[in-house]
C-alpha positions as CSV (number, residue, x, y, z in Angstrom):
1,M,-10.3,11.6,-15.8
2,V,-11.0,8.3,-14.6
3,L,-10.3,5.1,-16.7
4,Y,-12.5,2.2,-15.2
5,P,-13.1,-0.8,-15.9
6,A,-9.4,-1.3,-17.4
7,N,-6.5,-3.5,-17.8
8,A,-2.9,-3.1,-16.5
9,L,-1.5,-4.9,-19.6
10,E,-2.4,-8.8,-19.3
11,S,-1.6,-9.1,-15.5
12,Y,-4.0,-6.7,-13.3
13,H,-7.6,-6.7,-14.1
14,V,-10.0,-4.9,-13.4
15,V,-8.4,-1.8,-12.4
16,K,-8.6,1.9,-12.3
17,N,-6.1,4.5,-13.5
18,P,-3.5,2.0,-15.0
19,T,0.3,3.0,-15.2
20,D,0.9,1.8,-18.6
21,A,-2.0,3.3,-20.3
22,I,-2.0,6.7,-18.5
23,A,1.8,6.7,-19.4
24,G,1.2,5.8,-22.9
25,L,-1.5,8.9,-22.9
26,R,1.0,11.2,-21.2
27,C,3.9,10.2,-24.0
28,V,2.0,10.6,-27.3
29,L,0.2,13.5,-26.2
30,G,3.3,15.1,-25.2
31,R,4.8,14.7,-28.4
32,L,1.7,15.8,-30.4
33,L,2.0,18.9,-28.4
34,S,5.7,19.4,-28.6
35,P,7.1,22.4,-30.7
36,E,8.4,19.7,-33.0
37,F,4.7,19.1,-34.1
38,E,3.5,22.6,-34.0
39,D,2.1,22.3,-37.3
40,F,0.6,19.0,-37.3
41,G,-3.3,18.7,-36.5
42,S,-6.0,21.7,-36.8
43,A,-6.7,24.1,-34.3
44,S,-9.7,22.3,-32.8
45,Q,-7.6,18.7,-32.7
46,R,-4.9,20.5,-30.7
47,E,-7.2,22.3,-28.4
48,S,-9.2,18.7,-27.4
49,W,-5.5,17.3,-27.1
50,Y,-4.6,20.2,-24.6
51,V,-7.9,19.4,-22.9
52,L,-7.2,15.9,-22.8
53,Q,-3.6,16.0,-21.4
54,S,-4.8,18.5,-18.7
55,R,-7.6,15.9,-17.7
56,L,-5.0,12.9,-17.3
57,P,-5.2,11.5,-13.9
58,P,-1.6,11.1,-12.1
59,I,0.2,8.0,-11.9
60,S,-0.1,6.0,-8.8
61,T,2.5,4.8,-6.6
62,I,2.7,3.0,-3.5
63,R,4.9,2.0,-0.8
64,K,6.8,-1.3,-0.9
65,D,9.4,-2.3,1.5
66,G,9.5,0.9,3.0
67,T,10.4,2.3,-0.4
68,R,8.2,4.3,-2.7
69,I,7.7,3.1,-6.0
70,L,5.1,3.3,-9.0
71,S,2.0,1.3,-8.4
72,Y,0.8,-0.6,-11.4
73,A,-2.8,1.2,-11.1
74,A,-4.6,3.5,-8.8
75,T,-6.3,0.1,-7.3
76,R,-5.1,-3.4,-6.3
77,S,-6.1,-6.7,-8.0
78,P,-5.1,-10.4,-8.4
79,R,-2.2,-11.1,-11.0
80,H,-3.1,-12.8,-14.0
81,N,0.1,-12.5,-15.8
82,C,3.8,-11.9,-15.5
83,E,4.2,-8.5,-17.0
84,L,5.4,-5.6,-15.0
85,P,3.0,-2.8,-16.5
86,Q,4.4,0.3,-13.9
87,L,7.7,0.0,-16.0
88,Y,6.3,0.6,-19.4
89,A,6.3,4.5,-18.1
90,V,10.1,3.7,-18.5
91,H,10.3,1.6,-22.0
92,P,8.4,2.3,-24.2
93,Y,7.0,5.6,-23.1
94,G,10.3,7.2,-21.7
95,L,8.6,9.1,-18.9
96,Y,11.6,8.3,-16.8
97,G,15.0,7.5,-17.6
98,L,18.8,8.7,-17.6
99,G,18.5,12.9,-17.2
100,K,14.8,12.7,-16.4
101,P,13.1,13.5,-13.3
102,D,12.3,11.3,-10.4
103,L,15.2,8.7,-11.8
104,R,15.3,7.1,-8.3
105,L,11.5,6.5,-8.0
106,A,11.9,4.5,-11.3
107,I,15.1,2.7,-10.4
108,D,13.5,1.6,-7.1
109,T,10.4,0.4,-8.7
110,A,12.3,-1.7,-10.8
111,R,14.0,-3.4,-7.9
112,H,11.0,-3.7,-5.8
113,C,7.8,-4.0,-8.1
114,A,7.6,-7.7,-8.9
115,E,5.5,-9.7,-7.0
116,S,7.0,-12.9,-8.4
117,E,10.4,-14.4,-9.8
118,E,8.0,-15.2,-12.6
119,Q,7.8,-11.3,-13.9
120,L,11.7,-11.1,-13.6
121,D,12.5,-13.6,-16.2
122,F,14.7,-13.1,-18.9
123,I,12.7,-15.8,-21.3
124,S,10.6,-14.7,-24.2
125,W,9.2,-11.1,-24.8
126,H,10.2,-10.2,-21.3
127,P,11.4,-6.4,-21.5
128,T,12.6,-5.9,-18.3
129,G,16.3,-5.9,-19.5
130,I,15.4,-2.8,-21.6
131,Q,13.9,-1.1,-18.7
132,Y,17.0,-1.5,-16.8
133,A,19.0,-0.1,-19.6
134,R,17.1,3.1,-19.9
135,L,17.5,3.4,-16.0
136,G,21.3,3.1,-16.5
137,M,21.2,-0.3,-14.0
138,L,24.4,-1.7,-15.4
139,P,24.7,-5.2,-13.0
140,E,20.8,-6.0,-13.5
141,A,21.2,-5.1,-17.6
142,W,24.3,-7.1,-18.1
143,D,23.1,-10.1,-16.0
144,F,19.7,-10.1,-18.2
145,L,21.2,-9.3,-21.4
146,T,23.7,-12.3,-20.9
147,K,21.0,-14.9,-20.5
148,K,18.6,-13.5,-22.7
149,L,21.1,-13.6,-25.7
150,S,22.6,-17.1,-24.7
151,D,22.5,-19.8,-27.1
152,G,19.1,-21.3,-27.7
153,P,18.4,-25.5,-26.9
154,F,18.0,-26.3,-30.5
155,R,20.2,-26.9,-33.8
156,F,20.7,-23.1,-34.4
157,P,21.8,-21.1,-31.4
158,A,19.0,-18.3,-32.2
159,F,16.2,-20.6,-32.1
160,W,15.0,-19.8,-28.6
161,G,12.4,-21.3,-26.8
162,P,9.6,-22.4,-26.1
163,G,9.3,-19.5,-23.9
164,H,5.6,-18.6,-23.2
165,D,4.6,-19.5,-26.7
166,W,6.2,-21.3,-29.2
167,T,9.8,-22.5,-31.1
168,P,11.3,-20.6,-32.3
169,D,10.6,-17.7,-30.4
170,H,11.6,-14.4,-32.6
171,N,10.6,-12.2,-29.3
172,W,13.2,-13.6,-27.6
173,G,16.2,-12.7,-29.7
174,G,14.2,-8.9,-30.8
175,S,13.6,-8.0,-27.2
176,G,17.3,-9.1,-26.4
177,M,18.7,-7.0,-29.5
178,L,16.5,-4.1,-28.5
179,Q,18.2,-4.2,-24.9
180,L,21.7,-4.7,-26.4
181,Q,21.3,-1.3,-28.8
182,E,19.9,0.5,-25.8
183,M,22.8,0.0,-23.6
184,L,24.9,1.3,-26.1
185,M,23.2,4.0,-27.1
186,Q,19.8,5.7,-26.3
187,T,18.1,8.9,-27.6
188,D,16.1,11.5,-26.2
189,G,14.3,14.0,-28.4
190,R,17.7,15.4,-30.1
191,R,19.9,14.0,-27.3
192,I,22.4,11.0,-28.1
193,L,23.4,9.0,-24.9
194,L,26.4,7.1,-25.9
195,F,27.0,4.2,-23.6
196,P,24.4,4.9,-21.1
197,C,24.4,1.3,-19.5
198,W,27.8,-0.2,-20.9
199,P,30.8,-1.6,-18.9
200,A,33.6,0.6,-19.5
201,D,36.0,-2.2,-19.8
202,L,34.1,-4.3,-22.7
203,D,35.7,-3.3,-25.9
204,V,32.7,-3.0,-28.9
205,Q,32.3,-1.7,-32.0
206,F,28.7,-0.8,-33.1
207,R,27.0,1.2,-35.8
208,L,23.6,2.5,-34.8
209,Y,20.7,4.7,-36.3
210,A,19.3,7.6,-34.6
211,P,16.4,10.1,-35.3
212,Y,16.7,13.2,-37.7
213,E,18.4,10.9,-40.3
214,T,21.3,10.1,-37.7
215,S,23.7,7.4,-37.7
216,V,26.5,6.9,-35.5
217,E,29.4,4.9,-35.7
218,C,31.7,4.1,-32.9
219,C,34.7,2.2,-31.2
220,L,35.3,1.4,-27.6
221,S,38.8,0.2,-27.1
222,G,40.5,0.1,-23.5
223,G,38.0,2.2,-21.8
224,H,38.4,4.9,-24.4
225,I,36.5,6.0,-27.4
226,R,39.2,5.3,-30.1
227,R,36.6,6.5,-32.8
228,L,33.5,8.3,-33.3
229,I,31.7,9.2,-36.5
230,V,28.6,10.8,-36.5
231,T,26.6,11.4,-39.5
232,P,25.7,14.4,-40.5
233,E,28.3,15.8,-38.3
234,S,26.1,18.7,-37.4
235,R,24.5,16.0,-34.7
236,K,27.6,15.4,-33.0
237,K,26.7,18.3,-30.6
238,D,24.2,16.3,-29.6
239,I,26.2,13.2,-28.0
240,L,26.6,12.7,-24.3
241,N,29.0,10.6,-23.4
242,C,27.7,8.3,-20.4
243,L,30.4,6.0,-19.9
244,R,31.6,7.0,-16.6
245,R,28.1,8.7,-15.5
246,R,26.2,5.6,-14.8
247,T,24.0,5.2,-12.1
248,K,24.6,3.0,-9.4
């Protein structure tokens, strides 16, 4: 399969086989064809999904600064905006992340793929902090989060902007809150990763929801988990404490 002509988000066009589109197709088709959804769709539909999945092109890579990283597409283009399409393979599509193959490739991509400082900005909708969290990149994630969720310049602290668009910028706080939650807890299938990207010396209490009608309530104090309540309790076996297992 060849995806052309196409855009890699709004930043690169016209290109062939953009990474964000391929990652999205791999994510959605992988879920549809997982055992969890084996009764979903007709036999002919499922067969067409298998065929489509088998025809998907690979995600392209390039070498930059002597390091192999994910590319935004199979071909080059001038930059027209400030997204990082290659990191959409990390979030929202989850092909790369903690406990998954090629973590180093994804981390190297996050550190080397930007072509301008504008692409690394924390303002407005920029999701790079969420992607840092998904990769366990604590120093980068923490720096991004503290900038993202600092007080806005207007009468109310949560009135951010103007960023790229308007004031107040609800995307600003929304993307910041997503990152905060991803630093505290992530889910992958039935796995629940606790503190995948959180400073061990920073006390916190939270209650968050996970798939399969699950809630997790936790208190971290003095570097130790003082309280952990998982509802239903049967899901406690799916908890993986990552507090001391971060990737540097």
